[in-house]
C-alpha positions in Angstrom: 47.3 38.7 14.4 47.6 42.4 13.5 44.7 43.4 15.8 46.6 41.8 18.6 50.0 43.5 17.8 47.9 46.8 17.7 46.6 46.4 21.1 50.1 45.5 22.6 51.2 48.8 20.9 48.5 50.9 22.3 49.0 49.5 25.8 52.8 50.2 25.7 52.2 53.6 24.6 49.5 54.3 27.5 51.8 53.1 30.0 54.5 55.2 28.5 52.5 58.3 28.5 51.4 58.0 32.0 55.1 57.3 33.2 56.1 60.6 31.5 53.1 62.4 33.0 53.9 61.2 36.4 57.7 62.3 35.9 56.9 65.6 34.8 54.5 66.4 37.5 57.0 65.1 40.2 59.9 67.5 38.8 57.7 70.5 38.7 56.6 69.9 42.2 52.9 70.8 41.4 50.1 69.5 43.5 46.3 69.7 43.9 44.6 71.4 46.7 40.9 70.4 47.6 38.9 72.4 50.0 35.7 70.9 51.5 33.8 73.1 54.2 36.6 74.3 56.8 38.9 71.5 55.6 41.8 71.5 53.0 43.6 68.9 51.4 47.0 69.3 49.8 47.7 66.4 47.3 50.6 65.8 45.4 50.9 65.1 41.8 50.9 61.2 42.1 48.5 61.5 45.0 46.1 63.4 42.9 46.0 60.8 40.2 45.5 58.1 42.6 42.7 60.1 43.9 41.2 60.6 40.5 41.4 57.0 39.7 39.5 56.1 43.0 36.8 58.6 42.2 36.3 57.0 38.8 36.2 53.4 40.2 33.8 54.7 43.1 31.4 56.2 40.3 31.4 53.1 38.1 30.6 51.0 41.4 27.6 53.4 42.1 26.5 52.9 38.5 26.3 49.3 38.8 24.6 49.2 42.2 22.0 51.6 40.6 21.5 49.3 37.8 21.3 46.3 40.2 18.7 48.1 42.2 16.6 48.8 38.9 17.1 45.2 37.6 15.7 44.2 40.7 12.6 46.5 40.9 12.0 45.4 37.2 12.2 41.8 38.1 9.5 42.3 41.0 7.4 43.9 38.3 7.5 40.8 35.9 9.5 42.4 33.2 12.5 40.4 31.7 15.9 41.2 33.2 19.2 39.5 34.0 17.8 38.0 37.0 14.9 36.4 35.2 16.8 35.2 32.4 19.3 33.6 34.8 16.4 31.7 36.5 15.1 31.0 33.2 18.3 29.3 32.0 18.2 27.4 35.3 14.8 26.0 34.6 15.6 25.4 31.1 18.7 23.3 32.1 16.6 21.3 34.6 14.0 20.9 32.0 16.3 19.6 29.3 18.0 17.3 31.9 14.8 15.7 32.7 13.8 15.4 29.2 17.0 13.7 28.4 16.3 11.3 31.5 13.0 10.7 30.3 14.3 9.9 26.7 16.6 7.4 28.3 13.9 5.8 30.4 11.7 5.5 27.3 14.6 3.6 25.5 15.1 1.5 28.5 11.5 0.4 28.6 11.0 2.0 32.0 7.4 3.6 31.2 6.8 5.0 34.7 10.3 6.6 35.1 9.6 8.0 31.7 6.2 9.4 32.6 7.6 11.1 35.7 10.6 12.7 33.9 8.2 13.9 31.2 5.8 15.8 33.9 8.9 17.1 35.5 10.1 18.4 31.8 6.7 19.9 31.3 6.8 21.8 34.4 10.4 23.4 33.6 10.3 23.7 29.8 6.7 24.9 28.9 7.5 23.1 25.5 4.3 20.8 25.0 5.5 20.0 21.4 8.3 18.1 23.0 7.0 16.9 26.5 3.7 15.6 25.2 5.1 13.3 22.6 7.3 11.9 25.4 4.3 11.7 27.7 2.3 9.9 25.1 5.1 7.3 24.0 5.6 6.7 27.8 2.0 5.9 28.6 2.0 3.7 25.6 4.9 2.0 27.1 3.4 1.6 30.5 -0.1 0.4 29.1 -2.0 3.6 30.0 -3.7 3.9 26.6 -6.3 6.4 27.8 -3.5 8.7 29.1 -1.9 8.4 25.6 -5.0 8.9 23.8 -5.6 12.4 25.6 -2.1 13.4 25.0 -2.3 12.6 21.3 -5.5 14.7 21.1 -3.9 17.6 22.9 -1.2 17.6 20.0 -3.9 18.0 17.4 -4.6 21.5 18.4 -1.0 22.6 17.5 -0.2 22.8 13.8 3.4 21.9 14.6 2.4 18.4 16.2 -0.9 17.9 14.5 0.6 15.2 12.2 2.4 13.4 15.3 -1.2 13.4 16.9 -2.8 12.0 14.0 -0.3 9.5 13.4 -0.4 8.2 17.0 -4.2 7.8 17.1 -3.8 5.8 13.7 -1.5 3.6 15.4 -3.5 2.9 18.4 -6.7 2.4 16.4 -4.6 -0.2 14.0 -3.6 -2.0 17.4 -7.0 -2.0 18.4 -8.5 -3.5 15.3 -10.7 -0.4 14.5 -9.7 -0.4 10.8 -12.6 2.0 10.0 -11.2 4.9 12.1 -7.7 4.0 11.2 -8.4 4.5 7.6 -9.8 8.1 8.2 -6.9 8.8 10.4 -4.5 7.6 7.6 -6.1 9.5 5.0 -5.8 12.6 7.2 -2.1 12.0 8.1 -1.5 11.3 4.2 -3.1 14.8 3.4 -0.6 16.2 6.1 2.5 14.5 4.9 2.1 12.6 1.6 5.6 11.6 1.7 5.7 9.9 4.8 6.4 6.1 4.1 5.0 4.7 7.2 1.6 6.4 6.6 1.7 5.6 2.9 2.2 1.8 3.7 -0.5 1.8 6.3 -3.0 3.6 3.8 -2.3 1.3 1.2 -2.8 -1.9 3.3 -6.0 -0.4 4.7 -7.5 0.8 1.4 -6.9 -2.7 -0.1 -8.4 -4.6 2.8 -11.5 -2.1 2.2 -11.4 -2.6 -1.5 -10.8 1.1 -2.5 -8.5 -0.1 -5.3 -8.4 3.4 -7.0 -7.1 5.1 -3.9 -4.6 2.3 -3.6 -3.5 3.0 -7.0 -3.1 6.6 -6.1 -0.8 6.0 -3.0 1.2 3.6 -5.4 1.8 6.5 -7.9 2.7 8.7 -5.3 5.3 6.2 -4.0 6.7 5.8 -7.4 7.1 9.7 -7.9 8.9 10.0 -4.6 11.4 7.3 -5.5 9.9 4.9 -2.7 9.3 2.2 -5.1 11.0 0.9 -8.1 9.3 1.1 -11.6 8.9 -2.4 -12.1 7.6 -3.1 -8.8 5.0 -0.4 -9.2 3.7 -1.6 -12.6 3.2 -5.0 -11.2 1.2 -3.8 -8.2 -0.6 -1.3 -10.1 -1.5 -4.0 -12.5 -2.8 -6.2 -9.5 -5.2 -3.3 -8.4 -6.4 -2.5 -11.8 -7.0 -6.3 -12.2 -9.2 -6.3 -9.0 -10.9 -3.2 -10.0 -11.7 -4.9 -13.4 -13.0 -8.0 -11.6 -15.3 -6.0 -9.5 -16.7 -4.3 -12.5 -17.2 -7.7 -14.1 -19.5 -8.8 -11.2 -21.4 -5.6 -11.7 -22.0 -6.4 -15.4 -20.7 -3.2 -16.7 -19.3 -4.9 -19.8 -17.5 -1.9 -21.6 -15.9 -0.7 -18.7 -14.9 -4.3 -17.6 -13.3 -5.0 -20.8 -11.3 -1.8 -20.8 -10.1 -2.2 -17.3 -9.2 -6.0 -17.9 -7.1 -5.4 -21.0 -5.6 -2.1 -19.1 -4.5 -4.5 -16.2 -2.9 -7.1 -18.7 -0.9 -4.5 -20.5 0.6 -3.3 -17.4 1.8 -6.8 -16.4 1.3 -9.6 -19.3 2.5 -12.2 -17.0 -0.2 -11.8 -14.3 -2.3 -14.9 -15.0 -5.7 -13.5 -13.7 -5.3 -10.4 -15.7 -4.5 -12.5 -18.9 -7.4 -14.8 -18.4 -9.7 -11.7 -17.7 -8.5 -9.8 -20.6 -9.0 -13.0 -22.8 -12.7 -13.0 -21.5 -13.0 -9.5 -22.4 -11.8 -10.1 -25.8 -13.9 -13.2 -26.4 -17.1 -11.2 -25.4 -16.1 -8.6 -27.7 -15.9 -10.9 -30.7 -11.7 -10.9 -30.8 -10.8 -14.6 -30.4 -7.3 -14.0 -32.0 -6.4 -11.1 -29.6 -7.5 -13.7 -26.8 -5.3 -16.3 -28.3 -2.3 -14.1 -28.5 -2.6 -12.6 -24.8 -2.9 -16.2 -23.4 0.0 -17.7 -25.5 2.0 -14.8 -24.0 1.1 -15.6 -20.5 1.7 -19.4 -20.9 5.1 -18.6 -22.3 6.0 -16.8 -19.0 4.4 -19.5 -16.6 1.7 -22.3 -17.6 -1.3 -22.4 -15.5 -4.8 -24.4 -15.5 -6.6 -21.0 -15.4 -5.0 -20.0 -18.9 -5.8 -23.5 -20.3 -9.2 -23.1 -19.2 -9.6 -19.6 -20.7 -7.9 -20.9 -24.0 -10.7 -23.7 -24.1 -13.4 -21.2 -23.7 -12.5 -19.4 -26.8 -13.9 -22.5 -28.7 -16.2 -24.3 -26.4 -18.0 -26.7 -28.9 -15.0 -28.1 -30.7 -14.1 -31.8 -30.7 -11.4 -33.4 -29.0 -9.1 -33.6 -31.9 -9.9 -30.3 -33.2 -9.0 -29.1 -29.5 -5.9 -30.9 -29.4 -4.9 -29.3 -32.7 -5.6 -25.9 -31.6 -4.0 -26.2 -28.0 -0.8 -27.0 -30.1 -0.1 -23.4 -30.5 -0.6 -22.7 -26.9 1.5 -25.6 -25.6 4.5 -24.7 -28.1 5.0 -21.4 -26.2 6.5 -23.4 -23.2 6.7 -27.0 -24.3 9.0 -28.6 -21.7 7.0 -27.2 -18.5 5.4 -29.6 -16.4 2.0 -28.1 -16.7 2.3 -28.4 -20.5 3.1 -32.0 -20.4 0.1 -32.8 -18.1 -2.1 -30.7 -20.3 -1.2 -32.5 -23.3 -1.6 -35.8 -21.8 -5.3 -34.8 -20.6 -6.0 -33.6 -24.1 -4.6 -36.8 -25.5 -6.8 -38.7 -23.1 -9.8 -36.9 -24.6 -8.9 -37.7 -28.1 -8.5 -41.3 -27.1 -4.8 -41.5 -28.0 -3.5 -43.2 -25.0 -0.2 -43.8 -26.3 0.3 -40.3 -27.1 -0.7 -39.4 -23.7 1.7 -41.7 -22.0 4.5 -40.2 -24.1 3.3 -36.7 -23.2 3.2 -37.5 -19.4 6.7 -39.2 -19.6 8.3 -39.7 -16.2 6.3 -37.3 -14.3 4.5 -40.1 -12.2 7.8 -41.2 -10.9 10.0 -38.3 -10.9 7.5 -35.6 -9.5 4.3 -37.6 -8.4 1.4 -35.3 -7.7 -2.2 -36.3 -7.5 -2.8 -34.9 -10.9 -0.2 -36.8 -12.8 -0.9 -40.1 -11.0 -4.7 -39.7 -11.7 -3.9 -39.0 -15.4 -1.7 -42.2 -15.3 -4.7 -44.2 -14.0 -6.8 -43.0 -16.8 -4.2 -43.8 -19.4 -3.9 -47.4 -17.8 -7.8 -47.9 -18.1 -7.7 -46.5 -21.5 -5.2 -49.0 -22.5 -7.4 -51.9 -21.1 -4.8 -52.7 -18.2 -6.1 -54.8 -15.1 -8.1 -52.9 -12.7 -5.7 -53.8 -10.0 -3.1 -51.7 -11.6 -5.5 -48.7 -12.0 -6.4 -48.9 -8.4 -2.7 -48.8 -7.7 -2.2 -45.5 -9.6 -5.2 -43.9 -7.7 -4.4 -45.2 -4.5 -0.8 -43.3 -4.8 -2.7 -40.3 -6.1 -4.6 -40.1 -2.7 -1.5 -39.5 -0.6 0.7 -37.7 -3.2 1.3 -33.9 -3.3 -1.7 -31.7 -4.4 0.5 -29.9 -6.9 1.2 -26.2 -7.1 -1.3 -23.8 -5.3 -1.3 -20.0 -4.7 1.2 -19.7 -1.9 1.9 -16.4 0.0 5.6 -15.6 -0.1 5.3 -13.8 3.3 3.1 -16.1 5.6 3.2 -19.1 3.4 -0.6 -19.3 3.7 -2.0 -21.5 0.9 -5.0 -20.5 -1.1 -7.1 -21.9 -3.7 -7.9 -18.9 -5.7 -5.7 -15.8 -6.5 -6.4 -12.5 -4.5 -4.7 -9.3 -4.6 -4.0 -9.5 -1.1 -3.0 -12.6 1.4 -5.8 -13.3 3.8 -3.3 -14.2 6.3 -1.0 -11.3 6.5 -2.6 -8.6 4.2 0.3 -8.5 2.0 -0.3 -7.1 -1.4 0.8 -9.0 -4.3 2.5 -11.7 -2.4 0.6 -14.8 -3.8 2.8 -17.1 -6.1 1.8 -20.0 -7.9 4.1 -22.9 -6.6 3.8 -26.1 -4.9 3.7 -25.9 -1.1 5.6 -28.3 1.1 3.6 -31.3 2.2 0.3 -29.8 0.8 -2.8 -31.3 2.2 -5.2 -29.2 0.2 -7.6 -30.7 -2.4 -6.4 -30.7 -6.1 -6.6 -27.3 -7.6 -8.8 -26.8 -10.8 -9.5 -30.7 -11.3 -13.3 -29.6 -12.2 -11.9 -27.2 -14.6 -9.6 -29.3 -16.5 -12.1 -32.1 -16.9 -13.7 -30.6 -20.0 -10.6 -30.9 -21.6 -10.4 -34.5 -21.0 -13.9 -35.8 -21.5 -15.4 -32.9 -23.2 -18.3 -30.6 -22.6 -21.2 -33.5 -22.6 -19.8 -35.2 -19.7 -18.9 -32.1 -17.6 -20.0 -32.8 -14.1 -22.3 -30.5 -12.1 -20.2 -29.2 -9.0 -23.6 -28.9 -7.1 -24.5 -32.4 -7.6 -22.3 -34.8 -5.5 -21.0 -36.2 -8.7 -17.8 -38.1 -7.9 -16.0 -36.9 -11.1 -15.1 -33.6 -9.2 -11.4 -34.0 -9.2 -11.2 -31.5 -6.0 -13.5 -33.8 -3.9 -11.8 -37.1 -5.4 -8.4 -36.4 -3.7 -9.2 -34.2 -0.6 -8.9 -37.0 2.1 -7.3 -40.2 2.4 -10.3 -42.5 3.2 -12.8 -44.8 1.6 -15.0 -42.1 0.1 -12.2 -40.5 -1.7 -10.9 -43.9 -3.1 -14.4 -44.4 -4.4 -14.7 -41.2 -6.1 -11.2 -41.4 -7.8 -12.3 -44.8 -9.0 -15.7 -43.5 -10.6 -13.5 -40.7 -12.4 -11.3 -43.3 -13.9 -14.5 -45.5 -14.9 -16.0 -42.3 -16.6 -12.8 -41.8 -18.5 -12.9 -45.5 -19.6 -16.2 -45.4 -20.7 -15.5 -42.5 -22.7 -12.5 -43.8 -24.5 -14.2 -47.3 -25.2 -17.4 -45.3 -26.9 
């Protein structure tokens, strides 16, 4: 505001000064005489001022014309001038307009239009880091994978666009199913931008699919440090990867490393059933049954599972049925009302030939939640109590068509698996398998063979390679005569054991 007021004052002062000067010259009657060759011009005071102003204007115009001629000569010579800047701005405007129209076409799903606009923008802009990306995405949209690959490879030459090119090639290889090349590209992209979440997820999935558990654990650690993964989720998934790493070490018979890895996996996630089983096995191998018992009890309290019972039985494999029942009480008291606990108690009482106690332990499960396992146990109790064969056959007939009980079910794709794995075979999800009962399950009863030693003792343990009908998994697989006969033989074996 002060500057504006100052400019007004100066303008008024200049006008007043010029007015006073013109008045003074007119009063004195002075003038200006100009002689050019043989010609003489006499100008009055006002006329002299006007002539001086016109001369100044002419001089200014002459300078501008001279500058324009000089700029034109520079323009012809290739130097940057106002003219070149004007044409450059015009080309830039057309280029960005084409780029904008290309992006709109890409968002609208018009791949060919987007490619055309990208070519136009490339001609005007000379900005390959922008136009190449648009061209690659437009080529992918229109199905021209060859052109998209060529453009992505051109992006690799520039440090500013190398990550974009690697990521684009990685996604192409994933779409083609070339996981080996995709893994190498994902590792390169992760090295360029370790905080990129999409690259982290892709690399993690590829590493788990290949079995690179150590590399996958490193990526999980990076996600935790960057705040992309909650701490509890990281501990659980890290335990899953550590468990799988330990299992592979077990397969290689490296006992010391295996024990340490198994115990580490269990400490990371004590409620992870396979980790608890593996850690217990490592303690048993190391001669520490008390530590194995403590681990299995803690896991049983979180979620009872047949694998935990099998591992608990392996702590003292040579004990008799009564001693086993007494020892298992310490395990079952950790979660006494769970259905798995009730089924286990009934099986242990059958093995101890205490059929009334087995019936009490089973309770109303055959009616409230009939499964192949509970109904088969009920058939064994009925036979052990000396009931009619028709009643036993009735229970076994119901078992053939009943639910097969809980399984490992993927939380994402709902695929049913008989064995736990760190990743789902269906969708490749990490740590998505949960122990639960699938709807309308038609799979064979899980862990039937594993539980038979608890019922009939080690001496009568069936050989899974022999076609022995005491294999519970084969006994209830299909509703046909063979399955029925196998289930009846299971019952007869248990009945003979009870009568011995």
